[in-house]
C-alpha positions as CSV (number, residue, x, y, z in Angstrom):
1,M,58.6,178.8,58.6
2,Q,56.3,178.5,61.7
3,H,54.1,176.2,59.7
4,T,57.1,173.9,59.0
5,L,58.0,173.9,62.7
6,V,54.5,172.8,63.6
7,K,54.6,170.0,61.0
8,A,58.0,168.9,62.3
9,A,56.7,168.9,65.9
10,A,53.6,167.0,64.9
11,L,55.7,164.4,63.0
12,A,58.0,164.0,66.0
13,L,55.1,163.6,68.4
14,S,53.5,161.0,66.2
15,L,56.8,159.0,66.0
16,I,57.1,159.1,69.7
17,A,53.5,158.0,70.2
18,T,54.1,155.1,67.7
19,A,57.2,154.0,69.5
20,A,55.5,154.2,72.8
21,S,52.5,152.1,71.6
22,A,54.9,149.5,70.1
23,E,56.5,149.1,73.5
24,G,53.1,148.7,75.2
25,V,52.6,145.1,74.1
26,R,55.3,142.5,74.6
27,T,55.6,138.9,73.3
28,E,57.1,136.5,75.8
29,K,57.7,132.8,75.8
30,N,56.2,131.0,78.8
31,M,55.8,127.6,80.4
32,S,52.9,125.4,79.0
33,L,51.2,123.0,81.3
34,D,52.4,120.1,79.2
35,L,56.0,121.2,79.4
36,A,55.8,121.8,83.1
37,T,54.2,118.4,83.7
38,Q,57.0,116.7,81.7
39,I,59.8,118.5,83.6
40,A,58.2,117.7,86.9
41,A,57.7,114.0,86.0
42,Q,61.3,113.6,84.6
43,T,62.8,115.3,87.6
44,V,61.0,113.1,90.1
45,A,61.8,110.0,88.0
46,T,65.5,110.9,88.0
47,C,65.6,111.4,91.8
48,T,63.6,108.1,92.3
49,T,66.1,106.2,90.2
50,N,68.9,107.7,92.4
51,G,67.0,106.6,95.6
52,Y,65.6,110.0,96.6
53,A,61.9,110.6,97.4
54,V,61.3,114.2,96.3
55,T,58.7,116.7,95.2
56,A,59.3,118.7,92.0
57,T,57.4,121.9,91.5
58,V,57.5,123.8,88.2
59,V,56.6,127.4,87.9
60,D,56.1,129.8,85.0
61,R,58.1,133.0,84.3
62,A,55.9,134.8,86.9
63,G,56.5,132.2,89.6
64,T,53.0,130.7,89.4
65,V,52.8,127.0,89.9
66,R,52.1,125.0,86.8
67,A,52.9,121.4,87.9
68,V,53.7,119.5,91.0
69,H,54.9,115.8,91.2
70,R,55.4,114.2,94.6
71,A,57.1,110.9,94.8
72,D,55.8,108.1,97.0
73,N,57.3,108.6,100.5
74,A,58.4,112.2,99.9
75,G,58.1,114.2,103.1
76,P,55.3,116.7,103.6
77,H,57.8,119.5,103.9
78,T,59.1,118.9,100.3
79,L,55.9,120.4,98.8
80,E,56.6,123.9,100.1
81,A,60.4,123.7,99.9
82,S,60.2,122.7,96.2
83,R,57.7,125.5,95.5
84,L,59.8,128.1,97.2
85,K,62.9,127.0,95.4
86,A,61.2,127.2,92.0
87,Y,59.8,130.6,92.8
88,T,63.2,131.9,94.0
89,S,64.9,130.6,90.9
90,A,62.4,132.0,88.4
91,S,62.3,135.3,90.2
92,A,66.1,135.7,90.3
93,K,66.8,133.9,87.0
94,N,69.5,131.9,88.7
95,T,70.0,128.6,90.5
96,T,69.2,128.7,94.2
97,L,72.5,126.9,94.9
98,A,74.4,129.7,93.3
99,M,72.3,132.3,95.2
100,M,72.9,130.5,98.5
101,E,76.7,130.3,97.9
102,G,76.7,134.0,96.9
103,A,74.8,135.0,100.0
104,Q,77.3,133.1,102.2
105,K,80.3,134.8,100.6
106,N,78.9,138.3,100.1
107,P,77.5,140.1,103.2
108,A,75.4,142.4,101.0
109,A,73.7,139.4,99.3
110,A,72.9,137.8,102.7
111,N,69.8,140.0,102.9
112,L,68.2,137.9,100.1
113,V,67.0,135.5,102.7
114,H,64.6,138.3,103.9
115,I,62.7,138.6,100.7
116,P,59.3,137.0,101.2
117,G,59.0,133.7,99.4
118,Y,62.7,133.2,98.8
119,L,64.4,130.0,99.9
120,L,68.2,130.0,99.4
121,L,68.8,126.2,99.4
122,G,70.0,124.2,96.4
123,G,67.4,122.7,94.2
124,G,65.9,125.5,92.2
125,V,66.9,125.7,88.5
126,P,65.7,128.1,85.9
127,V,64.1,126.7,82.7
128,K,65.4,128.6,79.6
129,V,64.6,128.9,76.0
130,G,67.9,130.3,74.7
131,N,68.8,133.0,77.2
132,E,65.2,133.7,78.1
133,V,63.9,132.3,81.5
134,I,60.4,130.9,81.0
135,G,60.1,129.4,84.5
136,A,61.9,127.2,86.9
137,V,61.8,123.8,88.6
138,G,62.3,123.4,92.4
139,V,63.2,120.1,94.0
140,G,63.0,119.2,97.7
141,G,63.7,115.9,99.5
142,A,67.1,114.6,98.4
143,P,69.7,114.5,101.1
144,G,71.3,117.7,100.1
145,G,70.5,120.7,97.9
146,H,73.2,119.8,95.4
147,L,71.4,116.5,94.8
148,D,68.1,118.2,94.4
149,E,69.7,120.5,91.8
150,Q,71.2,117.5,89.9
151,C,67.7,116.0,89.6
152,A,66.3,119.3,88.4
153,V,69.1,119.7,85.8
154,A,68.5,116.1,84.6
155,G,64.8,116.6,84.3
156,I,65.2,119.8,82.2
157,A,67.8,118.0,80.0
158,K,65.3,115.2,79.3
159,V,63.0,117.8,77.6
160,A,65.7,119.8,76.0
161,D,64.2,119.3,72.5
162,L,61.0,121.2,73.6
163,L,63.1,124.2,74.8
164,K,63.9,125.5,71.3
């Protein structure tokens, strides 16, 4: 009987160890340089067509910059603003416009502005494959965050076939 209990315990421990090792390595989708470059280029092109000189920064799922495109005549502040918007969006897996509006309406969410590296202005949009966020694009320079966001959404839409 005791021998059977020892075998059962050993079997249970080996199953737990197997399950734990299976959880140790994950497979995740992420942003390639080519995809990031295409999103940034399409986003800036959209804004340029609309008459806005912007910078578009694309980050991967960890918030690391993968591509930056800056239109002619885009202000110097647009570089950092676009990076922060992209980082914020990738980190929170949400648009920065939605986060800004949420922070304005909900006093508890107002503290989001104190997270280092967060910028709660419209223009940051997550890039998704299905429901998985693989990065984000941030745009700075249009005359309003809602216009920055429109350019980002359009830039992502132009590469939608690559996000499958």
